[in-house]
C-alpha positions as CSV (number, residue, x, y, z in Angstrom):
1,M,51.6,30.7,46.4
2,K,53.5,29.6,49.5
3,R,52.8,26.2,51.0
4,V,51.8,26.1,54.7
5,D,55.1,24.4,55.6
6,D,57.1,27.2,54.0
7,W,55.1,29.8,55.8
8,I,55.5,28.1,59.2
9,T,59.3,27.7,58.6
10,E,59.6,31.3,57.6
11,L,57.7,32.5,60.6
12,Y,59.7,30.2,62.9
13,H,63.0,31.5,61.6
14,K,61.9,35.1,62.2
15,E,61.1,34.3,65.8
16,H,64.2,32.2,66.7
17,M,67.0,33.3,64.4
18,T,68.4,36.8,64.5
19,D,71.0,37.3,61.8
20,N,73.7,34.8,62.6
21,V,72.5,33.7,66.0
22,L,70.3,30.8,66.9
23,D,69.0,30.3,70.5
24,L,68.0,26.7,71.2
25,Y,67.0,27.3,74.8
26,G,63.6,25.7,75.4
27,H,63.5,23.7,72.2
28,K,62.5,20.0,72.4
29,V,65.4,17.6,71.6
30,D,63.2,16.1,68.8
31,N,63.3,19.4,66.9
32,I,66.9,20.4,67.4
33,H,68.3,18.6,64.3
34,N,65.9,20.2,61.8
35,V,66.2,23.7,63.4
36,V,70.0,23.6,63.5
37,D,70.4,22.1,60.0
38,S,68.1,24.8,58.5
39,F,70.0,27.5,60.4
40,V,73.4,26.4,59.2
41,Y,72.2,25.7,55.6
42,E,70.5,29.1,55.2
43,N,73.5,31.0,56.6
44,I,75.9,29.1,54.2
45,K,73.6,30.1,51.3
46,L,73.7,33.7,52.5
47,N,77.5,33.4,52.7
48,N,77.6,34.4,56.4
49,K,81.1,33.7,57.8
50,E,80.4,33.5,61.5
51,L,77.5,31.9,63.3
52,S,76.6,31.5,67.0
53,I,74.4,28.9,68.6
54,F,73.2,29.1,72.2
55,L,72.7,25.5,73.3
56,G,70.9,25.6,76.6
57,S,71.9,23.1,79.2
58,N,71.3,19.8,77.6
59,N,74.3,17.7,76.6
60,I,72.3,15.8,74.0
61,T,71.6,19.1,72.3
62,K,75.3,19.8,72.2
63,E,76.1,16.4,70.6
64,I,73.4,17.0,67.9
65,V,74.7,20.5,67.1
66,C,78.3,19.4,66.9
67,D,77.5,16.5,64.7
68,I,75.6,18.7,62.2
69,I,78.5,21.2,62.2
70,K,80.9,18.5,61.5
71,N,78.7,17.1,58.7
72,Y,78.9,20.4,57.0
73,G,82.7,20.4,57.3
74,L,82.7,23.5,59.4
75,N,84.9,24.5,62.3
76,Y,83.5,25.5,65.7
77,T,84.8,26.6,69.1
78,E,83.1,26.5,72.5
79,C,83.3,29.8,74.3
80,V,85.3,29.7,77.5
81,Y,83.2,32.4,79.2
82,N,79.9,30.8,78.2
83,P,79.9,27.0,77.8
84,S,76.5,26.9,76.3
85,L,77.7,29.1,73.3
86,I,79.2,27.6,70.2
87,K,80.8,29.9,67.5
88,I,81.0,28.5,64.0
89,S,83.2,29.6,61.1
90,T,81.9,28.9,57.6
């Protein structure tokens, strides 16, 4: 039997993660770390090679996301045509 936390996480992921893309627009800064960490971790487990994260317009969000990516030892690039988009190579 699934725990309520697992069910909520699964539902949340279905709403906010599409394949290898995560959109953080509208998320509270307090939740960013957990959301991004889960997204990166799950995609590494699935052996996905390229991920995209839309940051929104908050510089704090960008710092949090970049720190998490670095902690996983992954490389990322900021898109020139869309500064709120980060591409990650696993």
